[in-house]
Jmol script that loads the backbone (N, CA, C; Angstrom):
load data "model"
ATOM      1  N   MET A   1     -21.845  22.827  15.111  1.00  0.00           N
ATOM      2  CA  MET A   1     -22.127  21.544  14.485  1.00  0.00           C
ATOM      3  C   MET A   1     -20.938  20.589  14.655  1.00  0.00           C
ATOM      4  N   ILE A   2     -19.742  21.090  14.389  1.00  0.00           N
ATOM      5  CA  ILE A   2     -18.548  20.248  14.509  1.00  0.00           C
ATOM      6  C   ILE A   2     -18.295  19.884  15.969  1.00  0.00           C
ATOM      7  N   GLU A   3     -18.507  20.852  16.865  1.00  0.00           N
ATOM      8  CA  GLU A   3     -18.320  20.565  18.289  1.00  0.00           C
ATOM      9  C   GLU A   3     -19.315  19.513  18.770  1.00  0.00           C
ATOM     10  N   ARG A   4     -20.536  19.575  18.272  1.00  0.00           N
ATOM     11  CA  ARG A   4     -21.544  18.580  18.649  1.00  0.00           C
ATOM     12  C   ARG A   4     -21.116  17.197  18.162  1.00  0.00           C
ATOM     13  N   PHE A   5     -20.600  17.125  16.932  1.00  0.00           N
ATOM     14  CA  PHE A   5     -20.129  15.845  16.398  1.00  0.00           C
ATOM     15  C   PHE A   5     -18.966  15.305  17.220  1.00  0.00           C
ATOM     16  N   LYS A   6     -18.030  16.180  17.593  1.00  0.00           N
ATOM     17  CA  LYS A   6     -16.897  15.743  18.414  1.00  0.00           C
ATOM     18  C   LYS A   6     -17.363  15.219  19.770  1.00  0.00           C
ATOM     19  N   THR A   7     -18.355  15.877  20.345  1.00  0.00           N
ATOM     20  CA  THR A   7     -18.890  15.426  21.631  1.00  0.00           C
ATOM     21  C   THR A   7     -19.542  14.061  21.495  1.00  0.00           C
ATOM     22  N   TYR A   8     -20.369  13.891  20.472  1.00  0.00           N
ATOM     23  CA  TYR A   8     -21.024  12.598  20.250  1.00  0.00           C
ATOM     24  C   TYR A   8     -19.999  11.503  19.971  1.00  0.00           C
ATOM     25  N   ALA A   9     -18.963  11.834  19.200  1.00  0.00           N
ATOM     26  CA  ALA A   9     -17.930  10.848  18.883  1.00  0.00           C
ATOM     27  C   ALA A   9     -17.175  10.433  20.144  1.00  0.00           C
ATOM     28  N   LYS A  10     -16.921  11.377  21.011  1.00  0.00           N
ATOM     29  CA  LYS A  10     -16.210  11.061  22.253  1.00  0.00           C
ATOM     30  C   LYS A  10     -17.076  10.201  23.175  1.00  0.00           C
ATOM     31  N   ILE A  11     -18.366  10.515  23.263  1.00  0.00           N
ATOM     32  CA  ILE A  11     -19.267   9.758  24.135  1.00  0.00           C
ATOM     33  C   ILE A  11     -19.437   8.328  23.638  1.00  0.00           C
ATOM     34  N   SER A  12     -19.617   8.170  22.334  1.00  0.00           N
ATOM     35  CA  SER A  12     -19.907   6.841  21.780  1.00  0.00           C
ATOM     36  C   SER A  12     -18.653   6.052  21.415  1.00  0.00           C
ATOM     37  N   ASP A  13     -17.471   6.644  21.570  1.00  0.00           N
ATOM     38  CA  ASP A  13     -16.210   6.000  21.186  1.00  0.00           C
ATOM     39  C   ASP A  13     -16.259   5.583  19.714  1.00  0.00           C
ATOM     40  N   PHE A  14     -16.668   6.528  18.894  1.00  0.00           N
ATOM     41  CA  PHE A  14     -16.886   6.303  17.466  1.00  0.00           C
ATOM     42  C   PHE A  14     -15.608   5.897  16.735  1.00  0.00           C
ATOM     43  N   GLY A  15     -14.462   6.400  17.158  1.00  0.00           N
ATOM     44  CA  GLY A  15     -13.206   6.124  16.461  1.00  0.00           C
ATOM     45  C   GLY A  15     -12.838   4.656  16.448  1.00  0.00           C
ATOM     46  N   SER A  16     -12.943   4.004  17.589  1.00  0.00           N
ATOM     47  CA  SER A  16     -12.575   2.585  17.639  1.00  0.00           C
ATOM     48  C   SER A  16     -13.569   1.729  16.864  1.00  0.00           C
ATOM     49  N   ILE A  17     -14.842   2.094  16.897  1.00  0.00           N
ATOM     50  CA  ILE A  17     -15.851   1.350  16.142  1.00  0.00           C
ATOM     51  C   ILE A  17     -15.599   1.500  14.644  1.00  0.00           C
ATOM     52  N   ALA A  18     -15.300   2.715  14.205  1.00  0.00           N
ATOM     53  CA  ALA A  18     -15.038   2.959  12.782  1.00  0.00           C
ATOM     54  C   ALA A  18     -13.800   2.202  12.320  1.00  0.00           C
ATOM     55  N   ARG A  19     -12.745   2.193  13.142  1.00  0.00           N
ATOM     56  CA  ARG A  19     -11.535   1.451  12.773  1.00  0.00           C
ATOM     57  C   ARG A  19     -11.819  -0.038  12.648  1.00  0.00           C
ATOM     58  N   ARG A  20     -12.594  -0.568  13.589  1.00  0.00           N
ATOM     59  CA  ARG A  20     -12.911  -1.998  13.564  1.00  0.00           C
ATOM     60  C   ARG A  20     -13.681  -2.358  12.297  1.00  0.00           C
ATOM     61  N   TYR A  21     -14.676  -1.553  11.935  1.00  0.00           N
ATOM     62  CA  TYR A  21     -15.439  -1.828  10.721  1.00  0.00           C
ATOM     63  C   TYR A  21     -14.575  -1.673   9.474  1.00  0.00           C
ATOM     64  N   PHE A  22     -13.678  -0.678   9.462  1.00  0.00           N
ATOM     65  CA  PHE A  22     -12.803  -0.480   8.308  1.00  0.00           C
ATOM     66  C   PHE A  22     -11.905  -1.689   8.106  1.00  0.00           C
ATOM     67  N   VAL A  23     -11.296  -2.190   9.163  1.00  0.00           N
ATOM     68  CA  VAL A  23     -10.392  -3.339   9.054  1.00  0.00           C
ATOM     69  C   VAL A  23     -11.160  -4.581   8.618  1.00  0.00           C
ATOM     70  N   ASN A  24     -12.332  -4.818   9.205  1.00  0.00           N
ATOM     71  CA  ASN A  24     -13.126  -5.993   8.831  1.00  0.00           C
ATOM     72  C   ASN A  24     -13.553  -5.930   7.371  1.00  0.00           C
ATOM     73  N   ASN A  25     -14.023  -4.780   6.932  1.00  0.00           N
ATOM     74  CA  ASN A  25     -14.470  -4.655   5.546  1.00  0.00           C
ATOM     75  C   ASN A  25     -13.299  -4.740   4.573  1.00  0.00           C
ATOM     76  N   PHE A  26     -12.149  -4.201   4.954  1.00  0.00           N
ATOM     77  CA  PHE A  26     -10.967  -4.297   4.108  1.00  0.00           C
ATOM     78  C   PHE A  26     -10.555  -5.756   3.938  1.00  0.00           C
ATOM     79  N   TYR A  27     -10.555  -6.506   5.032  1.00  0.00           N
ATOM     80  CA  TYR A  27     -10.183  -7.922   4.998  1.00  0.00           C
ATOM     81  C   TYR A  27     -11.166  -8.711   4.133  1.00  0.00           C
ATOM     82  N   ASP A  28     -12.458  -8.468   4.306  1.00  0.00           N
ATOM     83  CA  ASP A  28     -13.465  -9.165   3.498  1.00  0.00           C
ATOM     84  C   ASP A  28     -13.311  -8.827   2.019  1.00  0.00           C
ATOM     85  N   GLY A  29     -13.029  -7.578   1.722  1.00  0.00           N
ATOM     86  CA  GLY A  29     -12.840  -7.169   0.331  1.00  0.00           C
ATOM     87  C   GLY A  29     -11.626  -7.828  -0.296  1.00  0.00           C
ATOM     88  N   MET A  30     -10.546  -7.921   0.467  1.00  0.00           N
ATOM     89  CA  MET A  30      -9.344  -8.569  -0.060  1.00  0.00           C
ATOM     90  C   MET A  30      -9.585 -10.053  -0.316  1.00  0.00           C
ATOM     91  N   LEU A  31     -10.298 -10.725   0.572  1.00  0.00           N
ATOM     92  CA  LEU A  31     -10.615 -12.139   0.346  1.00  0.00           C
ATOM     93  C   LEU A  31     -11.469 -12.314  -0.906  1.00  0.00           C
ATOM     94  N   THR A  32     -12.408 -11.406  -1.124  1.00  0.00           N
ATOM     95  CA  THR A  32     -13.253 -11.473  -2.312  1.00  0.00           C
ATOM     96  C   THR A  32     -12.424 -11.298  -3.576  1.00  0.00           C
ATOM     97  N   ILE A  33     -11.536 -10.311  -3.574  1.00  0.00           N
ATOM     98  CA  ILE A  33     -10.697 -10.058  -4.747  1.00  0.00           C
ATOM     99  C   ILE A  33      -9.773 -11.242  -5.016  1.00  0.00           C
ATOM    100  N   ILE A  34      -9.176 -11.805  -3.969  1.00  0.00           N
ATOM    101  CA  ILE A  34      -8.296 -12.965  -4.146  1.00  0.00           C
ATOM    102  C   ILE A  34      -9.075 -14.144  -4.712  1.00  0.00           C
ATOM    103  N   GLY A  35     -10.292 -14.362  -4.229  1.00  0.00           N
ATOM    104  CA  GLY A  35     -11.125 -15.447  -4.745  1.00  0.00           C
ATOM    105  C   GLY A  35     -11.468 -15.263  -6.210  1.00  0.00           C
ATOM    106  N   ILE A  36     -11.799 -14.038  -6.596  1.00  0.00           N
ATOM    107  CA  ILE A  36     -12.117 -13.763  -8.003  1.00  0.00           C
ATOM    108  C   ILE A  36     -10.894 -13.990  -8.879  1.00  0.00           C
ATOM    109  N   LEU A  37      -9.738 -13.501  -8.437  1.00  0.00           N
ATOM    110  CA  LEU A  37      -8.516 -13.674  -9.229  1.00  0.00           C
ATOM    111  C   LEU A  37      -8.119 -15.144  -9.348  1.00  0.00           C
ATOM    112  N   LEU A  38      -8.208 -15.885  -8.255  1.00  0.00           N
ATOM    113  CA  LEU A  38      -7.870 -17.310  -8.312  1.00  0.00           C
ATOM    114  C   LEU A  38      -8.816 -18.064  -9.243  1.00  0.00           C
ATOM    115  N   GLY A  39     -10.096 -17.756  -9.173  1.00  0.00           N
ATOM    116  CA  GLY A  39     -11.057 -18.385 -10.079  1.00  0.00           C
ATOM    117  C   GLY A  39     -10.767 -18.058 -11.524  1.00  0.00           C
ATOM    118  N   PHE A  40     -10.383 -16.816 -11.793  1.00  0.00           N
ATOM    119  CA  PHE A  40     -10.044 -16.401 -13.149  1.00  0.00           C
ATOM    120  C   PHE A  40      -8.820 -17.161 -13.659  1.00  0.00           C
ATOM    121  N   PHE A  41      -7.780 -17.263 -12.831  1.00  0.00           N
ATOM    122  CA  PHE A  41      -6.571 -17.965 -13.261  1.00  0.00           C
ATOM    123  C   PHE A  41      -6.816 -19.459 -13.448  1.00  0.00           C
ATOM    124  N   ILE A  42      -7.610 -20.056 -12.589  1.00  0.00           N
ATOM    125  CA  ILE A  42      -7.938 -21.475 -12.753  1.00  0.00           C
ATOM    126  C   ILE A  42      -8.683 -21.690 -14.059  1.00  0.00           C
ATOM    127  N   LEU A  43      -9.600 -20.794 -14.378  1.00  0.00           N
ATOM    128  CA  LEU A  43     -10.355 -20.899 -15.625  1.00  0.00           C
ATOM    129  C   LEU A  43      -9.424 -20.778 -16.835  1.00  0.00           C
ATOM    130  N   ILE A  44      -8.482 -19.863 -16.792  1.00  0.00           N
ATOM    131  CA  ILE A  44      -7.544 -19.678 -17.908  1.00  0.00           C
ATOM    132  C   ILE A  44      -6.676 -20.925 -18.082  1.00  0.00           C
ATOM    133  N   PHE A  45      -6.137 -21.459 -16.983  1.00  0.00           N
ATOM    134  CA  PHE A  45      -5.245 -22.611 -17.093  1.00  0.00           C
ATOM    135  C   PHE A  45      -5.988 -23.875 -17.505  1.00  0.00           C
ATOM    136  N   LYS A  46      -7.252 -24.014 -17.113  1.00  0.00           N
ATOM    137  CA  LYS A  46      -8.026 -25.187 -17.525  1.00  0.00           C
ATOM    138  C   LYS A  46      -8.329 -25.142 -19.017  1.00  0.00           C
ATOM    139  N   GLU A  47      -8.648 -23.961 -19.532  1.00  0.00           N
ATOM    140  CA  GLU A  47      -8.963 -23.837 -20.954  1.00  0.00           C
ATOM    141  C   GLU A  47      -7.720 -23.987 -21.814  1.00  0.00           C
ATOM    142  N   GLY A  48      -6.546 -23.693 -21.258  1.00  0.00           N
ATOM    143  CA  GLY A  48      -5.309 -23.794 -22.013  1.00  0.00           C
ATOM    144  C   GLY A  48      -4.840 -25.217 -22.211  1.00  0.00           C
ATOM    145  N   GLN A  49      -5.348 -26.148 -21.447  1.00  0.00           N
ATOM    146  CA  GLN A  49      -4.871 -27.537 -21.539  1.00  0.00           C
ATOM    147  C   GLN A  49      -5.490 -28.270 -22.674  1.00  0.00           C
TER     148      GLN A  49
END
end "model"
wireframe off; spacefill off
backbone 0.3
color backbone group
């Protein structure tokens, strides 16, 4: 089973595809978190005035 997976991964170049998706999703997640935090801080500072 493991040998079959290794063969399929080598044929399809699965490693580079997985890395590309991981980096893209990580970047999108970080942008989402930064947006949520900035919105939260803007809301706090507006209510404090």
